[in-house]
C-alpha positions in Angstrom: -29.6 44.1 76.3 -26.7 46.4 75.5 -25.7 44.7 72.3 -29.3 45.0 71.0 -29.7 48.6 72.0 -26.3 49.3 70.5 -27.3 47.7 67.2 -30.7 49.7 67.2 -29.0 53.2 67.3 -25.9 52.4 65.5 -27.3 53.3 62.0 -28.8 56.7 63.2 -26.5 57.8 66.0 -23.2 56.2 64.8 -21.3 53.3 66.3 -19.4 55.7 69.0 -22.6 57.2 70.3 -24.6 54.1 70.2 -21.9 52.4 72.5 -21.9 55.3 75.0 -25.8 55.1 75.4 -26.1 51.3 75.3 -25.1 50.6 78.9 -27.4 53.1 80.7 -30.3 52.1 78.5 -29.5 48.4 79.0 -29.6 48.8 82.9 -32.9 50.6 82.4 -34.2 48.0 80.1 -33.3 45.1 82.5 -35.0 47.0 85.3 -38.1 47.5 83.1 -38.2 43.9 81.9 -38.2 42.7 85.4 -40.7 45.1 86.6 -43.0 43.8 83.9 -43.6 40.6 86.0 -44.1 42.6 89.1 -46.7 44.6 87.2 -48.3 41.5 85.9 -48.8 40.5 89.5 -50.8 43.7 90.3 -52.4 44.2 87.0 -52.8 40.6 85.7 -55.5 41.7 83.0 -53.0 43.4 80.6 -51.0 41.3 78.3 -47.3 41.2 78.6 -47.1 42.6 75.0 -48.5 45.9 76.3 -45.8 46.1 78.9 -43.1 45.3 76.5 -44.4 47.7 74.0 -44.4 50.4 76.5 -40.9 49.6 77.5 -39.7 49.5 74.0 -41.2 53.0 73.4 -39.5 54.3 76.5 -36.0 53.0 75.4 -36.4 54.5 72.1 -37.3 58.0 73.5 -34.5 57.8 76.0 -32.0 56.9 73.3 -33.1 59.6 71.0 -32.9 62.0 73.7 -29.5 60.9 74.7 -28.5 61.0 71.0 -29.8 64.6 70.4 -28.0 66.0 73.4 -24.7 64.6 72.2 
């Protein structure tokens, strides 16, 4: 997860900043991914892709916020 996040931000934020934000976002991303399966148990009518799209949007927003603050 950290590698994918680092790769996603390396071009825009630079490799050093991308590396610094990858671990916190990876932890958040893994928790969100695991939480998707809990959410499916309580709201089984939504497709998994909806939850994954929401998680991806959250990771991007957090990464951009961290990048802007540096």
